[in-house]
C-alpha positions as MATLAB code, in Angstrom:
seq = 'MLATAARVGWRGAVERHVPASRQWQWLSSEPAAFLDLFPLARASRVLEIGCGAGARAAGLANEYELTVAEACPERAAWLRLRGRQEGWQSFRLLETGWRGAAESGEQYDGVIAMPAPDGTDFLARLASLLSPRGQACIGLRKRGWTHGGWNRLRRGLARAGLRMQTAWICPLGLERPAVMIPLQNFALGYARSHGMMGGGRKPAWAAPLLAQAWIARRAGDWIVSLRRMDS';
ca = [
     -69.716   17.058  -14.404;
     -66.506   17.341  -16.415;
     -67.777   14.740  -18.864;
     -71.050   16.649  -19.283;
     -69.164   19.909  -19.800;
     -67.082   18.316  -22.553;
     -70.295   17.317  -24.379;
     -72.648   20.274  -23.847;
     -70.401   23.052  -22.573;
     -69.507   24.140  -19.059;
     -72.644   26.284  -18.619;
     -74.853   23.370  -19.566;
     -73.029   21.168  -17.057;
     -73.606   23.712  -14.281;
     -77.313   23.915  -15.106;
     -77.616   20.118  -15.009;
     -75.510   19.272  -11.964;
     -75.412   22.293   -9.616;
     -78.436   23.117   -7.400;
     -80.264   26.223   -8.607;
     -79.509   28.054   -5.347;
     -75.773   27.753   -5.981;
     -75.562   28.274   -9.748;
     -74.842   31.996   -9.375;
     -71.400   31.091   -7.934;
     -70.564   29.417  -11.250;
     -72.475   31.527  -13.769;
     -72.365   35.035  -12.280;
     -69.479   37.464  -12.674;
     -70.113   38.700   -9.097;
     -67.176   36.776   -7.515;
     -64.882   38.952   -9.656;
     -66.593   42.268   -8.803;
     -63.720   43.422   -6.549;
     -61.330   43.528   -9.515;
     -62.465   47.076  -10.309;
     -60.710   48.129   -7.095;
     -57.460   46.374   -8.008;
     -55.885   48.627  -10.646;
     -53.274   46.981  -12.842;
     -51.972   48.002  -16.233;
     -53.335   45.986  -19.119;
     -51.178   42.922  -19.930;
     -49.694   42.840  -16.410;
     -48.520   39.452  -15.161;
     -51.106   38.209  -12.642;
     -51.145   35.100  -10.458;
     -54.381   33.759   -9.009;
     -53.950   31.294   -6.133;
     -56.841   28.806   -6.290;
     -59.496   29.079   -8.981;
     -62.809   28.148   -7.363;
     -65.408   27.874  -10.126;
     -63.351   30.056  -12.475;
     -65.314   33.314  -12.251;
     -62.303   35.391  -11.239;
     -60.081   33.828  -13.885;
     -62.735   34.627  -16.497;
     -62.532   38.282  -15.441;
     -58.737   38.297  -15.666;
     -57.779   36.100  -18.608;
     -58.502   38.522  -21.445;
     -57.067   41.580  -19.655;
     -53.823   40.264  -18.209;
     -51.157   37.628  -18.676;
     -52.794   35.213  -16.245;
     -51.316   32.289  -14.346;
     -53.510   30.200  -12.028;
     -52.023   27.933   -9.345;
     -54.549   25.189   -8.562;
     -53.505   22.012   -6.749;
     -56.901   20.244   -6.966;
     -56.830   18.104  -10.169;
     -60.602   18.317  -10.712;
     -60.698   22.092  -10.393;
     -57.654   22.422  -12.634;
     -59.340   20.251  -15.280;
     -62.517   22.329  -15.007;
     -60.627   25.598  -15.419;
     -58.680   24.289  -18.403;
     -61.915   23.165  -20.074;
     -63.719   26.438  -19.322;
     -60.817   28.472  -20.633;
     -60.685   26.475  -23.843;
     -64.458   26.762  -24.397;
     -64.480   30.515  -23.705;
     -61.360   31.194  -25.769;
     -59.317   32.886  -23.077;
     -56.488   34.747  -24.745;
     -53.687   34.583  -22.195;
     -53.867   31.818  -19.625;
     -51.420   29.402  -17.985;
     -52.290   26.743  -15.422;
     -49.894   25.546  -12.722;
     -51.204   22.348  -11.168;
     -49.497   23.113   -7.906;
     -50.307   24.821   -4.632;
     -49.183   28.297   -3.668;
     -45.948   26.990   -2.158;
     -45.043   25.421   -5.479;
     -45.758   28.694   -7.274;
     -43.497   30.555   -4.835;
     -40.696   28.011   -5.249;
     -40.669   28.595   -9.016;
     -38.898   31.912   -8.479;
     -41.285   33.775  -10.802;
     -42.626   37.189   -9.851;
     -45.894   38.887  -10.759;
     -47.317   42.398  -10.989;
     -50.429   41.218   -9.140;
     -51.301   38.259   -6.901;
     -54.885   37.382   -5.947;
     -55.856   34.883   -3.222;
     -59.582   34.597   -2.367;
     -59.449   33.454    0.367;
     -55.841   33.632    1.466;
     -54.418   30.152    2.204;
     -53.772   29.053    5.760;
     -50.155   28.717    6.744;
     -47.727   30.754    8.782;
     -45.371   31.158    5.820;
     -47.976   32.433    3.361;
     -47.236   36.149    3.749;
     -43.474   35.674    3.355;
     -43.981   33.592    0.208;
     -46.520   36.122   -1.070;
     -43.886   38.854   -0.788;
     -41.460   36.735   -2.811;
     -44.064   36.353   -5.579;
     -44.476   40.122   -6.034;
     -42.371   42.131   -8.440;
     -40.796   45.292   -6.954;
     -43.881   47.380   -7.806;
     -46.362   44.534   -7.548;
     -49.456   44.420   -5.365;
     -51.563   41.677   -3.843;
     -55.260   41.362   -3.072;
     -56.173   38.755   -0.451;
     -59.407   37.668    1.184;
     -59.681   37.028    4.933;
     -62.528   35.019    6.436;
     -64.527   36.474    9.327;
     -64.021   33.378   11.465;
     -60.313   34.148   11.749;
     -60.863   37.590   13.209;
     -60.168   37.991   16.866;
     -58.087   40.681   18.489;
     -55.214   38.199   18.535;
     -55.779   37.397   14.855;
     -55.579   41.070   13.933;
     -52.304   41.469   15.817;
     -50.860   38.336   14.185;
     -51.715   39.758   10.765;
     -49.979   43.052   11.535;
     -46.867   41.263   12.807;
     -46.899   38.863    9.858;
     -47.068   41.719    7.356;
     -44.150   43.483    9.032;
     -42.013   40.320    9.037;
     -42.818   39.645    5.384;
     -41.996   43.196    4.306;
     -45.575   43.937    3.214;
     -47.776   46.926    3.986;
     -51.540   47.230    3.907;
     -52.821   49.801    1.395;
     -56.575   49.600    1.686;
     -59.171   47.270    3.178;
     -62.831   46.608    2.507;
     -65.467   44.764    4.511;
     -67.527   42.213    2.541;
     -70.771   41.843    4.550;
     -72.065   39.160    2.136;
     -68.778   37.235    2.150;
     -65.847   36.844   -0.222;
     -68.041   35.054   -2.770;
     -70.211   38.176   -3.197;
     -67.853   41.167   -3.241;
     -70.198   43.343   -5.275;
     -71.137   44.763   -1.845;
     -68.028   46.198   -0.191;
     -67.593   48.805    2.545;
     -64.270   50.672    2.593;
     -62.650   50.672    6.018;
     -62.104   54.408    6.411;
     -61.755   56.804    9.300;
     -65.513   57.315    9.633;
     -65.955   53.586   10.334;
     -63.316   53.688   13.051;
     -64.869   56.821   14.542;
     -68.269   55.160   14.651;
     -66.886   52.163   16.521;
     -65.126   54.380   19.050;
     -68.055   56.721   19.665;
     -70.507   53.858   20.175;
     -68.419   52.092   22.792;
     -67.638   49.138   20.584;
     -64.090   48.601   21.785;
     -64.753   47.160   25.235;
     -64.814   48.767   28.637;
     -62.295   51.093   30.202;
     -60.430   54.069   28.859;
     -58.070   53.323   25.961;
     -55.004   55.332   24.935;
     -55.464   57.333   21.755;
     -52.965   55.246   19.774;
     -54.870   52.024   20.539;
     -58.327   53.217   19.504;
     -57.986   52.727   15.708;
     -56.495   49.255   16.095;
     -59.214   48.156   18.508;
     -61.911   49.609   16.265;
     -60.544   47.756   13.257;
     -60.538   44.511   15.202;
     -64.116   45.071   16.355;
     -65.373   45.821   12.840;
     -63.569   42.822   11.382;
     -65.033   40.409   13.939;
     -68.622   41.555   13.472;
     -69.024   42.899    9.963;
     -68.001   40.060    7.637;
     -65.086   38.923    5.528;
     -62.338   41.292    4.450;
     -60.530   42.039    1.210;
     -57.134   43.633    1.764;
     -54.775   45.236   -0.749;
     -51.048   44.873   -0.035;
     -47.749   46.122   -1.426;
     -44.132   45.376   -0.731;
     -42.628   47.910    1.676;
     -39.782   48.634   -0.742;
     -42.143   49.535   -3.616;
];
């Protein structure tokens, strides 16, 4: 596929080698649709962890000073070729995983991870990657959402010195974030009023947390916006 892209262009390679049912993931701008909800000043320093097919990087490269950390050599080669063919203005590729990016000591105004990597130390390293006023946008897969998973996330954020700003449900998955439902008070109220938090009477302080866990388990993937607590 890389050889074809070098001869006829990356779009032509996708049309030749990728099944028609999956070409939208490569050719559509939909995987980057959530970026409208991630406000950053133009020319901010942004790190993307993992590049996928390059749709998000394409939405970022001409607006921000973009760095992409991609440990897979084939994906890194694809992104480099796509960026060269599309003439991306500001783009740097780190052929390393997210741990390597964190160990560099560099900090960024924005960090994007769709989905967030597995690993108990990810949140702590994410905090170290953010500048004092930086913010992160991470994707969380539905399969990881249990009540215990929700509690682990809350504890992990507290230990890492991060706070959740906003959250959206992606009923079609992280790959199609053009459809997003903001997790607001009305959603929590709906879950409570329809008995969606299990049996028995719950204390008032527990109701929102239980409702969030219920919605996360049943509604789809999540996109979460984070900041450092000291920002």
